[in-house]
C-alpha positions, 0 to 999 in steps of 0.5 A, a space after each residue: 499500499 505504501 508502494 502504490 501511494 509513493 508511486 501515485 505522488 511520483 506521478 503527479 510531480 513527473 506531470 506537474 514537472 512536465 508542465 510547469 517546463 512546458 510553461 517555460 519554453 513558451 514564456 521565453 517564446 513570448 519575451 523573444 515575441 515582445 522583444 521583435 513586436 514592441 522593441 521600438 514603441 518603446 524606444 520611442 516612449 522613452 524617447 519622449 520622456 514618458 514615465 517608466 511605471 506609464 511604459 510598463 502599464 503599455 506593455 502589461 496592457 498589449 501582451 499580458 506581461 507581469 509588470 515586474 518583467 516589463 519593467 526590467 525589460 524596459 531598464 534593459 531598453 534604457 541600458 541599451 540607448 545609452 
């Protein structure tokens, strides 16, 4: 009986791990898509002097990307512009 329970738990954990790995791969592809699709627009907004928070909200609204990753994205573009 304990062996069966252990086997079920391990099987469930394997399914969860596989699902998470798949999600990570999709997110990596999505971040590459954002980099190509929004970089010019973000550069224009930065040149206009718009606050980072406003740019982050726009990225969030258009892509569904979280605010923290959006901030990191904006900050990386700022660094490249310098």
